[in-house]
MARGULO-454197 format. One record per atom (N, C-alpha, C): z negated, y, x; residue in three letters. Coordinates in steps of 0.001 Angstrom, whole numbers, padded with zeros to 6 digits, always signed. Each point is the difference from the previous one (the first is absolute). Example, Ala and Ser with C-alpha at 12.3 -4.5 7.8 and 13.67 -1.06 7.14 Angstrom:
% residues 2
-007800-005690+013190ALA/+000000+001190-000890ALA/+000000+001200+000900ALA/+000720+001050-000350SER/-000060+001190+000820SER/-000730+001090-000770SER/
% end
This chain:
% residues 79
+000000-001200+000821MET/+000000+001200-000821MET/+000000+001258+000861MET/-000801-000030+001049LEU/-000103+001156+000885LEU/+001310+000227+000749LEU/+000637-001069+000445THR/+001273+000129+000718THR/+001084+000543-000915THR/+000029-000464-001226ALA/+000992+000506-000957ALA/-000209+001487-000269ALA/-001251+000403-000100GLY/-000305+001411-000201GLY/+000428+000855+001175GLY/-000196-000524+001202GLU/+000420+000744+001191GLU/+001515+000130+000069GLU/+000719-001046-000381ILE/+001464+000058-000024ILE/+000473+001024-001023ILE/-000618+000001-001175VAL/+000353+000982-001031VAL/-000302+001409+000485VAL/-001105+000179+000699LEU/-000368+001318+000519LEU/+001021+000501+001022LEU/+000481-000875+000856VAL/+001015+000386+000982VAL/+001299+000379-000695VAL/+000404-000779-000992ILE/+001225+000307-000748ILE/-000133+001330-000727ILE/-001141+000234-000623LEU/-000223+001266-000698LEU/-000015+001177+000956LEU/-000558-000186+001194SER/-000034+001110+000950SER/+001406+000354+000477SER/+000831-000992+000256ILE/+001386+000266+000400ILE/+000757+000676-001128ILE/-000198-000475-001229LEU/+000654+000605-001156LEU/-000465+001436-000214LEU/-001286+000252+000178LEU/-000539+001350-000162LEU/+000570+000955+001047LEU/+000103-000452+001224ILE/+000594+000821+001053ILE/+001448+000320-000327ILE/+000750-000998-000447ALA/+001415+000206-000309ALA/+000184+000982-001152ALA/-000796-000136-001044VAL/+000145+000882-001161VAL/-000377+001434+000357VAL/-001038+000169+000800VAL/-000398+001350+000401VAL/+001078+000639+000866VAL/+000591-000759+000904LEU/+001043+000548+000859LEU/+001281+000324-000758LEU/+000257-000687-001106LEU/+001202+000272-000784LEU/-000109+001273-000830LEU/-001208+000463-000235GLN/-000166+001214-000791GLN/+000474+001206+000785GLN/+000620+000922-000705SER/+000447+001214+000681SER/-001148+000996+000014SER/-000354+000436+001172GLY/-001059+000979+000149GLY/+000588+001389+000112GLY/-000770+000894+000558ARG/+000474+001371+000172ARG/+001169+000073+000971ARG/-000011-000850+001012SER/+001053+000053+001004SER/+001067-001062-000214SER/-000075-000755-001044GLY/+001006-001027-000253GLY/-000475-001366+000436GLY/-000495-000147+001203GLY/-000509-001262+000507GLY/+001048-001094-000035GLY/-000438-001225-000175LEU/+000923-001116-000066LEU/+000653-000111-001369LEU/-000426+000805-000963GLY/+000658+000011-001304GLY/+001434+000467+000097GLY/+000332+000716+001055ALA/+001368+000467+000197ALA/+000953-001155+000250ALA/-000507-001107+000481ILE/+000845-001160+000262ILE/+000575-000541-001299ILE/-000761+000028-001069THR/+000437-000590-001261THR/+000789+000964-000864THR/+000467+001073+000532GLY/+000834+000906-000778GLY/-000551+001390-000117GLY/-001089+000302+000662GLY/-000540+001352-000042GLY/+000855+000938+000831GLY/-000244+001237-000117GLY/+000765+000963+000775GLY/+000589+001066-000898GLY/+001016+000677+000475ASN/+000590+001105-000737ASN/+001305-000365-000679ASN/+000247-001281-000226GLU/+001213-000394-000692GLU/-000103+000353-001472GLU/+001147+000017-000679VAL/+000030+000428-001399VAL/-000788-000946-000893VAL/+000179-001298+000132GLY/-000667-000949-000880GLY/-001409-000348+000422GLY/-000399+000417+001170ALA/-001310-000394+000518ALA/-001142+000634-000780ALA/+000169+001233-000467SER/-001104+000652-000700SER/-000282-000676-001329SER/+001025-000474-000676ARG/-000221-000711-001259ARG/-000662-001343+000248ARG/+000388-000665+001048ARG/-000552-001315+000291ARG/-001465+000103+000419ARG/-000340+000999+000802ASN/-001373+000139+000478ASN/-000970+000305-001125ASN/+000433+000754-000994ARG/-000902+000285-001113ARG/-000340-001276-000758ARG/+000910-000959-000007GLY/-000253-001253-000701GLY/-000803-000991+000816GLY/+000190-000009+001317THR/-000672-001012+000806THR/-001382+000422+000483THR/-000238+001274+000184ASP/-001311+000429+000505ASP/-001152-000336-000944ASP/+000113+000255-001291PRO/-001107-000413-000881PRO/-000188-001519-000034PRO/+001108-000742+000069MET/-000108-001450+000001MET/-000687-000485+001282MET/+000362+000574+001134LEU/-000632-000379+001256LEU/-001477+000391+000022LEU/-000341+001109-000624ALA/-001406+000404-000082ALA/-000803-001002-000826ALA/+000579-000470-001106ARG/-000688-001006-000816ARG/-000152-001311+000755ARG/+001066-000408+000699ILE/-000063-001242+000774ILE/-001052+000120+001088ILE/-000079+001158+000644THR/-001009+000217+001033THR/-001403-000133-000577THR/-000218+000571-001182SER/-001323-000102-000634SER/-000356-001442-000319SER/+000937-000738-000557VAL/-000263-001388-000389VAL/-000262-000858+001233VAL/+000844+000147+001027VAL/-000180-000796+001212VAL/-001289+000405+000710VAL/-000331+001281+000000GLY/-001246+000455+000610GLY/-001222-000575-000699GLY/+000019-000008-001319LEU/-001118-000588-000750LEU/-000105-001504+000241LEU/+001139-000684+000059ALA/-000010-001435+000284ALA/-000539-000264+001404ALA/+000401+000827+000974PHE/-000495-000118+001369PHE/-001516+000171+000033PHE/-000496+000996-000715TYR/-001436+000262-000063TYR/-000735-001189-000629TYR/+000522-000505-001106ALA/-000649-001107-000701ALA/-000030-001266+000851ALA/+001103-000300+000657VAL/+000041-001187+000851VAL/-000933+000170+001198VAL/-000045+001199+000558GLY/-000906+000256+001123GLY/-001458-000181-000383GLY/-000373+000516-001170ILE/-001376-000167-000485ILE/-000301-001472-000279ILE/+000970-000708-000561THR/-000188-001426-000287THR/-000185-000792+001282THR/+000795+000295+001014ILE/-000139-000692+001277ILE/-001363+000304+000624ILE/-000428+001234-000070ALA/-001317+000360+000544ALA/-001105-000759-000727ALA/+000117-000124-001305TRP/-001000-000738-000772TRP/+000019-001481+000374TRP/+001209-000574+000158LEU/+000107-001409+000359LEU/-000586-000264+001388LEU/+000204+000905+000922VAL/-000524-000183+001355VAL/-001532+000028-000012VAL/-000586+000901-000786THR/-001458+000105-000009THR/-000669-001116-000808THR/+000705-000565-000974HIS/-000592-001026-000853HIS/+000562-001395+000256HIS/+000773-000161+001036HIS/+000589-001297+000319HIS/-000977-000789+000860HIS/-000298-001257-000376PRO/-000979-000782+000783PRO/+000512-000411+001367PRO/
% end
């Protein structure tokens, strides 16, 4: 159980890093790779993807937190 939780935690951490890096910040960041920038269609696309990426970040962050707390509890209460 503990090993499975650790594997899930690693997967969630990689996913969380990727989703955060895909978001367009003030300077564009890595979000420019997926179509950000000053192109004509990019502004319409970014308005649609940024709220979705923010929601995904929240969900993955909460899952990361929950799994981390669960692993900590299992470590302290595991015989």
